[in-house]
C-alpha positions in Angstrom: 44.4 -67.7 121.4 41.3 -67.2 119.1 38.7 -69.6 118.8 36.5 -70.3 115.7 32.8 -69.6 115.8 30.3 -70.2 112.8 26.7 -69.0 112.3 24.6 -71.1 109.9 21.8 -69.2 108.1 19.2 -71.9 106.8 18.3 -69.8 103.7 22.0 -69.4 102.6 23.1 -73.0 103.1 26.7 -71.7 103.8 28.3 -71.1 107.2 30.0 -67.6 107.9 33.2 -68.0 109.9 35.2 -65.4 111.7 37.6 -65.3 114.8 36.2 -64.7 118.1 38.6 -62.8 120.3 39.2 -63.6 124.1 39.6 -60.5 126.0 41.1 -61.1 129.4 39.3 -58.0 130.7 36.0 -59.9 130.6 37.2 -63.0 131.7 35.7 -62.9 135.0 32.2 -62.2 133.3 32.3 -65.3 131.0 30.2 -68.1 131.6 30.8 -71.5 130.0 27.7 -72.7 127.9 26.8 -76.4 127.4 28.1 -76.1 123.6 31.9 -76.5 123.7 33.4 -72.9 122.7 30.4 -71.0 123.3 31.3 -68.2 126.0 28.6 -65.6 127.4 29.9 -61.9 128.1 27.1 -60.5 130.7 26.2 -56.9 130.6 23.8 -54.9 132.6 23.9 -51.3 131.3 24.6 -49.7 128.1 28.4 -48.8 128.9 29.1 -52.4 129.5 27.3 -53.4 126.2 28.9 -50.8 124.2 32.5 -52.0 125.7 31.7 -55.6 124.9 30.9 -54.7 121.3 33.8 -52.5 120.7 35.9 -55.6 122.2 34.4 -57.8 119.5 32.9 -60.0 121.9 30.7 -62.4 120.0 28.2 -63.6 122.7 26.8 -61.2 124.9 24.1 -61.8 127.7 22.2 -58.8 128.9 21.3 -59.6 132.3 19.0 -56.5 133.2 16.9 -54.0 131.5 18.4 -50.8 130.4 18.0 -47.7 128.2 19.9 -47.2 125.1 21.0 -43.3 124.5 23.4 -43.9 121.7 23.7 -46.2 118.6 25.5 -49.3 118.8 27.5 -50.3 116.0 28.0 -53.8 115.0 30.7 -54.6 112.5 31.4 -58.0 113.4 29.5 -61.2 114.2 27.5 -60.8 117.6 24.7 -62.9 119.5 22.9 -60.6 122.1 20.8 -62.7 124.5 18.6 -62.1 127.5 18.8 -63.9 130.8 16.8 -67.0 129.8 14.0 -68.4 127.8 11.7 -67.7 130.7 13.1 -64.4 131.5 13.8 -61.9 128.6 15.5 -58.4 128.9 14.1 -55.2 127.6 16.4 -52.5 126.0 14.5 -49.2 125.7 15.2 -46.3 123.3 15.6 -43.3 125.5 13.2 -40.5 124.8 16.2 -38.1 123.9 17.7 -40.5 121.4 15.6 -40.7 118.1 18.0 -42.7 115.8 18.5 -46.7 115.4 19.5 -48.6 118.6 21.8 -50.9 116.5 23.5 -50.3 113.3 24.8 -53.2 111.6 27.4 -52.7 108.7 30.7 -53.8 107.0 29.3 -57.2 106.8 28.7 -57.8 110.5 25.8 -59.7 111.9 23.5 -59.4 115.0 21.6 -62.3 116.4 19.0 -61.4 118.9 17.4 -64.2 121.4 15.4 -63.5 124.5 15.7 -59.8 123.9 13.2 -57.2 123.6 13.9 -53.8 121.8 11.2 -51.2 122.8 11.4 -48.0 120.9 8.9 -46.2 123.3 7.3 -44.2 120.5 4.8 -42.6 123.0 8.0 -40.8 124.0 8.9 -39.7 120.7 6.9 -37.1 118.5 5.5 -38.8 115.2 6.6 -35.4 113.5 10.3 -35.6 114.5 12.2 -36.0 111.3 15.0 -37.7 113.3 13.0 -40.7 114.4 14.5 -43.9 112.8 14.2 -47.7 113.0 15.0 -49.7 116.1 17.9 -51.6 113.8 19.6 -50.4 110.6 21.5 -52.8 108.6 23.7 -51.6 105.6 25.4 -54.5 104.3 25.2 -57.3 107.0 22.9 -60.0 108.7 20.1 -59.7 111.1 18.8 -62.7 112.9 15.8 -62.7 115.2 15.4 -65.9 117.2 13.5 -67.2 120.1 12.1 -64.5 122.5 13.3 -61.7 120.3 10.8 -59.0 120.2 11.1 -55.5 118.3 8.3 -53.3 119.3 6.6 -49.8 119.9 9.1 -47.7 117.6 8.0 -44.9 115.0 10.3 -44.1 112.2 10.0 -40.8 110.3 11.4 -42.7 107.2 11.7 -46.2 106.2 11.4 -49.3 108.6 9.5 -48.7 111.6 11.2 -51.9 113.2 14.1 -52.7 110.9 15.5 -50.9 107.9 17.8 -52.7 105.4 19.2 -49.5 103.4 21.3 -51.8 101.2 24.7 -52.0 99.9 26.1 -52.4 96.5 29.4 -54.0 97.7 28.0 -56.2 100.7 25.1 -58.6 100.7 22.3 -58.1 103.3 20.3 -61.2 105.1 17.4 -61.3 107.3 16.3 -64.3 109.2 13.3 -64.0 111.5 12.6 -67.4 112.9 11.0 -69.4 116.0 8.8 -67.3 117.7 10.3 -63.9 117.3 8.2 -60.8 116.6 8.1 -57.4 115.2 4.9 -55.5 116.5 3.2 -52.1 117.0 5.9 -50.4 114.9 5.2 -47.5 112.3 6.7 -45.8 109.5 5.6 -42.5 107.8 6.7 -44.0 104.3 7.6 -47.7 103.7 7.8 -50.9 105.8 5.7 -50.6 109.3 7.8 -53.4 110.6 10.6 -54.1 108.0 11.7 -52.1 105.0 14.3 -53.8 102.8 16.1 -52.1 99.8 17.9 -54.9 97.7 20.9 -53.7 96.1 23.3 -56.6 96.2 22.6 -59.8 93.9 23.0 -62.0 97.3 20.5 -60.1 99.3 18.0 -62.8 100.8 15.1 -62.2 103.4 13.5 -65.0 105.3 10.4 -65.2 107.7 9.8 -68.7 109.2 9.3 -70.8 112.3 6.6 -69.3 114.4 7.5 -65.7 113.6 5.0 -63.1 113.9 4.8 -59.6 112.4 1.5 -57.9 113.7 0.0 -54.6 114.4 2.4 -52.4 112.4 1.5 -49.4 110.2 3.0 -47.5 107.2 2.1 -45.6 104.3 3.0 -48.9 101.9 4.1 -52.4 103.2 2.9 -52.2 106.9 4.2 -55.5 107.4 7.3 -56.0 105.2 8.2 -53.9 102.2 10.8 -55.2 99.9 12.1 -53.6 96.6 15.2 -53.8 94.4 16.9 -50.6 93.7 19.6 -52.0 91.7 19.1 -53.7 88.3 21.7 -56.4 89.2 19.9 -57.1 92.4 16.6 -59.0 92.5 14.2 -59.2 95.6 13.9 -62.6 97.3 11.7 -63.1 100.0 10.3 -66.4 101.7 7.8 -66.7 104.3 7.2 -70.2 105.6 6.4 -72.8 108.5 3.8 -71.2 110.6 5.1 -67.5 110.1 2.0 -64.9 110.5 1.8 -61.4 109.3 -1.4 -60.3 110.9 -3.4 -57.2 111.7 -1.2 -54.5 109.7 -2.5 -51.6 108.2 -1.1 -49.4 105.3 -2.5 -46.5 103.7 -1.5 -47.2 100.2 -0.2 -50.6 98.8 0.4 -53.8 100.8 -1.2 -54.3 104.1 0.7 -57.4 104.9 3.6 -57.3 102.3 4.7 -54.9 99.5 6.9 -56.8 97.2 8.7 -55.4 94.0 11.6 -56.3 91.9 13.4 -53.3 89.9 11.0 -51.1 88.5 12.9 -48.6 86.4 14.2 -51.1 83.8 14.3 -54.9 83.1 16.2 -56.5 86.0 17.0 -59.6 87.6 13.9 -61.7 88.4 12.6 -61.6 91.6 10.7 -64.1 93.8 8.3 -64.0 96.8 7.3 -67.6 98.3 4.9 -68.4 101.0 5.0 -72.2 101.9 3.7 -74.0 104.8 1.1 -73.0 107.2 1.6 -69.4 106.6 -1.0 -66.9 107.6 -1.6 -63.7 106.2 -4.6 -62.2 107.9 -6.4 -59.2 108.9 -4.3 -56.8 107.1 -5.6 -53.4 105.5 -4.5 -51.1 102.7 -6.0 -49.4 99.8 -4.4 -52.1 97.2 -3.3 -55.5 98.2 -4.8 -55.9 101.7 -2.7 -59.1 102.5 -0.1 -58.8 99.7 0.8 -56.2 97.1 3.1 -57.7 94.1 4.5 -55.4 91.4 5.6 -57.6 88.6 8.7 -56.1 86.9 9.9 -59.0 84.6 8.1 -62.1 82.8 10.3 -64.2 85.1 9.0 -62.5 88.4 7.7 -65.2 90.6 4.9 -65.2 93.2 4.3 -68.8 95.0 1.9 -69.3 97.5 1.7 -73.1 98.5 1.4 -75.7 101.1 -1.6 -74.8 103.3 -0.8 -71.0 103.4 -3.7 -68.9 104.2 -4.9 -65.4 103.2 -7.9 -64.6 105.1 -9.9 -61.7 106.4 -7.8 -59.2 104.8 -9.2 -55.9 103.0 -8.6 -53.3 100.5 -10.2 -49.9 99.9 -9.5 -50.5 96.1 -8.4 -53.7 94.6 -7.2 -57.0 95.8 -8.6 -57.9 99.5 -6.3 -60.8 99.8 -3.8 -60.3 96.9 -3.2 -57.5 94.5 -0.7 -58.1 91.7 0.2 -55.3 89.2 2.4 -56.1 86.1 4.1 -53.5 83.8 6.4 -56.2 82.5 4.8 -59.6 83.0 4.9 -61.9 86.0 4.1 -65.5 87.0 1.9 -66.3 89.9 1.3 -70.1 91.2 -1.1 -70.9 94.0 -1.0 -74.5 95.2 -2.7 -76.0 98.0 -3.6 -72.6 99.7 -6.7 -70.9 100.8 -7.9 -67.3 100.0 -10.8 -66.6 102.2 -13.1 -63.9 103.7 -11.2 -61.2 102.1 -12.9 -57.9 101.1 -12.3 -55.3 98.4 -14.1 -52.1 98.0 -12.8 -52.3 94.3 -12.6 -55.5 92.2 -10.9 -58.7 93.4 -12.1 -59.5 96.8 -9.7 -62.4 97.1 -7.4 -61.7 94.2 -6.9 -59.0 91.8 -4.2 -59.4 88.9 -3.8 -56.7 86.3 -1.4 -56.7 83.5 -0.3 -53.2 82.0 2.2 -54.6 79.5 1.1 -55.0 75.8 4.4 -56.9 75.2 5.1 -59.1 78.2 3.0 -62.0 79.2 1.3 -62.8 82.6 0.7 -66.5 84.0 -1.6 -67.5 86.9 -1.7 -71.0 88.0 -4.1 -71.9 90.7 -4.0 -75.7 91.7 -5.6 -77.6 94.7 -6.7 -74.4 96.4 -10.0 -72.7 97.9 -11.1 -69.4 97.0 -14.2 -68.8 99.2 -16.2 -66.4 100.9 -14.6 -63.2 99.5 -16.4 -60.1 98.6 -15.8 -57.2 96.1 -17.7 -54.2 95.6 -16.8 -54.2 91.8 -16.2 -57.2 89.7 -14.4 -60.7 90.7 -15.6 -61.5 94.1 -13.3 -64.3 94.2 -10.7 -63.3 91.6 -10.5 -60.5 89.2 -8.0 -60.9 86.1 -7.7 -58.2 83.8 -4.9 -59.1 81.2 -5.2 -55.9 79.1 -3.5 -56.3 75.6 -0.7 -58.5 76.6 -0.6 -62.2 76.4 -1.9 -64.1 79.2 -2.4 -67.7 80.4 -4.8 -68.7 83.6 -4.6 -72.4 84.7 -7.2 -73.4 87.2 -7.1 -77.1 88.4 -8.4 -79.2 91.3 -9.9 -76.2 93.3 -13.1 -74.8 94.7 -14.5 -71.4 94.0 -17.3 -71.1 96.5 -19.4 -68.5 98.3 -17.9 -65.4 96.7 -19.9 -62.2 96.2 -19.4 -59.5 93.4 -21.6 -56.3 93.3 -20.7 -56.3 89.6 -19.7 -59.2 87.1 -18.1 -62.4 88.1 -19.2 -63.6 91.4 -16.5 -66.3 91.6 -14.0 -65.1 89.0 -14.2 -62.1 86.4 -11.7 -62.1 83.5 -11.3 -59.6 81.0 -8.8 -59.0 78.0 -8.0 -57.3 75.2 -5.1 -59.4 73.9 -4.4 -63.0 73.3 -4.7 -65.8 75.7 -5.8 -69.1 77.2 -8.0 -70.1 80.2 -7.9 -73.6 81.2 -10.3 -75.0 84.0 -10.5 -78.5 85.2 -11.7 -80.6 87.9 -12.9 -77.3 89.4 -16.1 -76.5 91.5 -18.0 -73.0 91.2 -20.6 -73.3 93.8 -23.0 -70.8 95.5 -21.2 -67.5 94.2 -23.1 -64.4 93.4 -22.8 -61.5 91.1 -25.3 -58.5 91.0 -24.8 -58.0 87.3 -23.3 -60.9 85.1 -21.5 -64.2 85.6 -22.4 -65.8 89.0 -19.7 -68.4 88.8 -17.6 -67.0 85.9 -17.5 -64.0 83.7 -15.2 -63.9 80.6 -15.1 -60.4 78.6 -13.2 -60.0 75.6 -12.6 -56.3 75.0 -11.1 -56.0 71.7 -10.4 -58.2 68.4 -6.7 -58.0 68.7 -6.4 -61.5 69.8 -8.1 -64.6 70.1 -9.5 -65.7 73.8 -9.9 -69.3 74.4 -11.8 -70.6 77.5 -11.6 -74.5 78.3 -13.7 -76.1 80.9 -13.1 -79.7 81.7 -15.1 -81.5 84.3 -15.9 -78.3 85.9 -19.1 -77.9 87.9 -21.2 -74.8 88.2 -23.8 -75.4 90.8 -26.0 -73.0 92.7 -24.6 -69.8 91.5 -26.7 -66.6 91.0 -26.4 -63.3 89.0 -28.8 -61.0 87.2 -27.8 -62.5 84.0 -25.8 -65.7 83.1 -26.3 -67.4 86.6 -23.4 -69.9 86.0 -21.4 -68.4 83.3 -21.3 -65.2 81.4 -19.3 -64.8 78.1 -19.1 -61.5 76.4 -17.3 -60.9 73.1 -18.7 -57.8 71.7 -15.3 -56.3 70.9 -13.5 -59.7 69.9 -13.4 -63.2 69.4 -13.9 -65.7 72.3 -14.5 -69.4 72.3 -15.7 -71.3 75.4 -15.4 -75.1 75.3 -17.0 -77.2 77.9 -16.0 -80.7 78.2 -18.0 -83.1 80.6 -19.1 -80.3 82.7 -22.2 -79.9 84.9 -24.1 -76.6 84.8 -26.9 -77.1 87.5 -29.3 -75.2 89.7 -27.9 -71.8 88.8 -30.2 -68.8 88.7 -30.5 -65.4 86.5 -32.5 -63.4 88.9 -33.7 -60.8 86.8 -32.3 -61.4 83.3 -31.3 -64.2 80.9 -29.3 -67.3 81.0 -29.9 -69.2 84.0 -27.1 -71.4 83.1 -25.1 -69.7 80.6 -25.3 -66.0 78.8 -23.2 -66.0 75.5 -23.0 -62.4 74.4 -21.7 -60.8 71.1 -20.7 -61.8 67.5 -17.4 -63.4 68.5 -18.5 -65.5 71.1 -18.7 -69.5 70.4 -20.0 -71.9 73.1 -19.2 -75.6 72.5 -20.7 -78.1 74.8 -19.0 -81.5 74.5 -18.7 -85.0 75.9 -21.1 -85.5 78.8 -21.9 -81.8 79.5 -25.4 -81.2 80.8 -27.5 -78.2 81.9 -30.4 -79.0 84.3 -32.6 -77.3 86.7 -31.4 -73.7 86.1 -33.7 -70.8 86.2 -34.3 -67.4 84.7 -36.4 -64.7 85.2 -36.7 -63.8 81.3 -35.2 -66.2 78.9 -32.6 -68.8 78.5 -33.3 -71.0 81.3 -30.5 -73.1 80.1 -28.5 -71.2 77.6 -29.1 -67.7 76.1 -27.5 -66.6 72.9 -27.5 -62.9 72.1 -26.1 -60.6 69.8 -24.8 -62.7 67.3 -23.2 -65.5 69.5 -23.2 -69.2 68.5 -23.4 -72.6 70.1 -21.9 -75.9 68.9 -23.4 -79.1 70.3 -21.4 -82.4 70.1 -23.6 -85.4 70.5 -25.3 -85.9 73.9 -25.9 -82.6 75.4 -29.2 -82.1 77.4 -30.7 -78.7 77.0 -34.0 -79.5 78.5 -33.8 -76.3 80.6 -34.5 -74.1 77.6 -32.6 -72.5 74.8 -32.9 -69.1 73.7 -31.9 -67.8 70.2 -32.4 -64.0 70.1 -32.3 -63.2 66.5 -31.3 -64.6 62.9 -27.5 -63.6 63.9 -27.5 -66.2 66.8 -26.7 -69.5 65.3 -26.7 -73.4 66.5 -24.4 -76.0 65.0 -24.3 -79.8 65.0 -20.9 -81.2 65.0 -22.2 -84.7 64.7 -25.6 -86.5 65.0 -27.4 -85.9 68.4 -27.4 -88.7 70.9 -30.6 -90.7 71.1 -31.3 -89.4 74.6 -30.6 -85.9 73.6 -33.4 -83.1 74.3 -33.1 -79.6 73.1 -36.2 -77.4 74.2 -36.3 -73.9 72.4 -37.7 -70.8 74.1 -39.7 -68.1 72.5 -38.1 -64.9 71.2 -38.3 -62.5 68.6 -36.8 -65.0 66.2 -38.4 -68.1 67.5 -42.1 -67.0 67.1 -44.9 -67.9 64.6 -45.2 -65.6 61.7 -48.5 -65.1 60.0 -46.6 -65.9 56.6 -45.9 -69.4 57.7 -42.1 -68.7 57.0 -40.0 -71.7 58.3 -37.3 -70.7 61.0 -33.8 -72.0 60.7 -32.8 -73.4 64.0 -29.6 -75.2 63.4 -27.1 -76.0 60.6 -24.3 -78.7 60.6 -20.6 -77.9 60.8 -18.5 -78.6 57.7 -17.3 -82.0 59.0 -20.9 -83.4 59.6 -22.2 -83.8 56.0 -25.9 -84.0 56.0 -28.4 -83.8 59.0 -30.4 -86.8 59.9 -34.2 -86.9 60.4 -33.4 -88.1 64.1 -31.6 -84.6 64.5 -34.7 -82.9 64.0 -36.6 -85.2 66.2 -34.6 -84.1 69.3 -35.8 -80.6 69.4 -38.7 -79.5 71.6 -40.7 -76.4 70.6 -41.9 -73.7 73.0 -44.8 -74.4 75.1 -47.0 -71.4 73.7 -47.9 -70.2 70.3 -46.7 -73.1 68.2 -49.8 -75.1 67.8 -49.4 -76.9 64.4 -45.8 -76.3 63.9 -43.1 -79.0 63.6 -39.3 -79.6 63.2 -38.2 -81.0 60.2 -35.2 -81.0 57.7 -35.0 -78.8 54.5 -34.7 -80.9 51.4 -30.9 -80.8 51.1 -30.6 -81.6 54.8 -28.5 -78.5 55.6 -30.9 -76.9 58.2 -33.1 -78.0 61.1 -36.4 -76.0 60.5 -39.1 -75.0 62.7 -42.0 -74.7 60.4 -45.7 -74.7 60.3 -47.0 -78.3 59.7 -48.5 -78.4 56.0 -51.9 -79.8 56.4 -53.3 -81.6 53.4 -56.6 -80.7 51.6 -57.5 -83.7 49.5 -60.6 -83.3 47.3 -62.6 -86.2 45.8 -65.4 -86.9 43.5 -64.4 -84.3 41.1 -65.4 -86.2 38.4 -63.9 -84.3 35.5 -64.0 -80.9 37.0 -61.1 -79.0 38.2 -60.4 -78.3 41.9 -59.7 -74.5 42.6 -58.6 -74.8 46.4 -55.1 -74.9 47.9 -53.7 -78.5 48.3 -52.2 -77.5 51.7 -52.8 -75.1 54.4 -51.3 -74.4 58.0 -52.7 -73.6 61.6 -51.6 -70.0 60.9 -53.5 -69.7 57.7 -56.3 -67.2 57.8 -60.0 -68.7 57.5 -60.0 -70.5 54.0 -63.5 -70.4 52.4 -63.7 -73.1 50.1 -64.2 -72.5 46.5 -66.5 -74.8 44.4 -65.0 -76.7 41.5 -65.2 -75.9 38.0 -68.7 -76.1 36.6 -69.7 -79.4 34.8 -72.6 -79.6 32.1 -75.6 -81.0 33.3 -74.5 -81.2 37.1 -74.9 -78.8 39.8 -72.6 -78.5 42.7 -74.1 -78.9 46.2 -70.9 -78.4 48.3 -67.8 -79.8 50.0 -68.6 -82.7 52.4 -66.5 -84.7 54.8 -67.9 -88.0 53.8 -68.9 -89.3 50.5 -72.3 -90.5 51.8 -74.0 -88.2 54.3 -71.6 -86.5 56.7 -71.3 -82.9 57.3 -71.0 -79.8 54.8 -67.5 -78.0 55.2 -67.7 -74.5 53.9 -64.6 -73.1 55.7 -61.3 -74.4 57.1 -60.7 -72.1 60.2 -57.7 -70.3 61.1 -55.9 -72.6 63.9 -57.1 -75.9 62.5 -54.6 -78.5 62.5 -56.0 -81.8 60.6 -55.6 -83.1 57.2 -58.9 -82.7 55.4 -60.5 -85.1 52.6 -63.5 -83.4 51.1 -66.0 -84.9 48.9 -67.8 -82.8 46.0 -71.6 -83.4 45.9 -73.4 -82.9 42.7 -77.1 -83.3 41.6 -78.5 -83.2 38.0 -79.1 -79.7 36.8 -83.0 -79.1 36.0 -83.9 -78.7 32.1 -84.4 -75.1 31.0 -86.6 -74.0 28.0 -85.0 -71.5 25.8 -87.7 -68.5 25.3 -88.6 -67.9 21.6 -87.1 -64.5 20.3 -89.7 -61.8 19.9 -90.3 -60.3 16.5 -89.9 -56.6 16.3 -93.2 -54.9 14.5 -91.9 -52.9 11.8 -92.3 -49.0 12.5 -93.0 -48.4 8.6 -96.3 -50.3 8.6 -97.7 -48.2 11.5 -96.9 -45.0 9.9 -98.8 -46.4 6.8 -102.0 -47.0 8.8 -102.0 -43.5 10.0 -102.3 -42.2 6.8 
């Protein structure tokens, strides 16, 4: 009489039931378990195992080690266990047998517990094209439980440990749980530990518990390689609890995990989820040392959450911890995770995200997470986000970006885009990040004019970051518009080691930086100019009320602009620095410093009072409003020359002079009859005579004309001319 037996898969939520035949030939070997209805069939060699499987025994116990010389085909549910939790049993692949030890197909299932499968790859040539996985699954289920270990195997094709070849008619499932392991396996192609080809809509794969995948190698996906090969089938992989994928090496893409949906066309959305205390660590590849994720759809989803850690992974190119490449969009969410101590010889020491699609959007959300101590030889020490011409969205909140290093731009984060997009950063700290070039904390580059880019920073801190230029933030919009709005932010103690912009460097005609709320800049340093903020190549700055720019504000030329949105706070202080534009000129022409936005009608005299001029070269200059109050001007002070005691004469000297005026030699007034002008004096009685107001003088003058009576002059009588005619008469 048949008994019922059910296997429950945690990730499927539905029991799989099938009949358990009772074969009298094995009755003497059956052992009753504690669970009612569970019966063990002991085997001690390959022949007994084959007989038990062919007899459709459902629970087989290997009681001793032995060698496998032929493939064991599993078409029905089978649980294969060792002797006990303390004493596992090892099945060895024979040196003469290169194929898979087990083949699960036709909807069968294989559960291993306290069993070790050893491929003995030292006995098999890596050049043997017949070498295959330890387990082949083509439409069925594989469960690895406590004490199950797949190790030491080499496959000439896919899947060093396990190969899910997939089936369009039968679903494939993989559950690796408890303390099971796949280690020291290799594949010449894909999947050093596991290669899975998703072909059925219900294909699902999970690694959980304390499962460990370690020290495996492959061309791609040294730990796990999962990809959809049918349009109707998505890829679904969940890694959770305290599972770990460590120290795997791939030559190409994905040291720990290589994940992809259906690449050839738009297919079913795919999902990769890491949750719990998952550890992806010590893995190496060219792209995506920890994880390589290829986005095939806008709905493809990568979720890393709940204390998951990607650490100490490395990439020869991009994405030390995580490399995401999208040709048709994707969505990435990181929540309560840590990306730390990863390294890339290209861009994105922690994370590299690149979208090649011009029509599909890519979304990155990072929440309550730490991105720290990552390093990139190119841009983006912590994160490199290249959005290309497609639309993008980046949300970063309640996170820490710290101690990351870039040998190019963006020590903490480097972002570039030629399309339309929005970046929202809130409640996040950027600290102690370093960039060799620009943007110690954050570098944001707009690479075309095809769409607007908006960067919104709310309650963000940029503290103790360093870069060649733009110690805290670098904003570059030479090729297109980019707006950066800072609300209630702190930009403090950042350094531009050899360039401009200790706090912020804004670069390009499309760049507009707005400082709003309680945003403040203090204690920043710059080797050249713009200790607080440097505006270059036509960029603009908007101030709203109470910003403190005492560090120093640099306007490179007349194409850079400062605007006030409303009247400045009484405690506001804006210190200007010398530039080619902000420099005294011999003509004494006023320099336009700022203008109001259209909603702020009419500047106030108090606005001009909040500005501080450079420390050198502006002696005798002042800030003042122009007559119609549309500009704050930095202009020479017009010192008055007042002339008194002119009587009825006219003054011939200028009424005003400036500190930049050349030496002014005073002219006498117009002459008066009966009086002689003695000179100009600084006092009506006595005093000193003033003949010249020298260049650089900075005082108002009141000059008094001093006169004396002119001496009387006798007019000489006219001389009469002797007639020459009389002289001629005398001679005769």
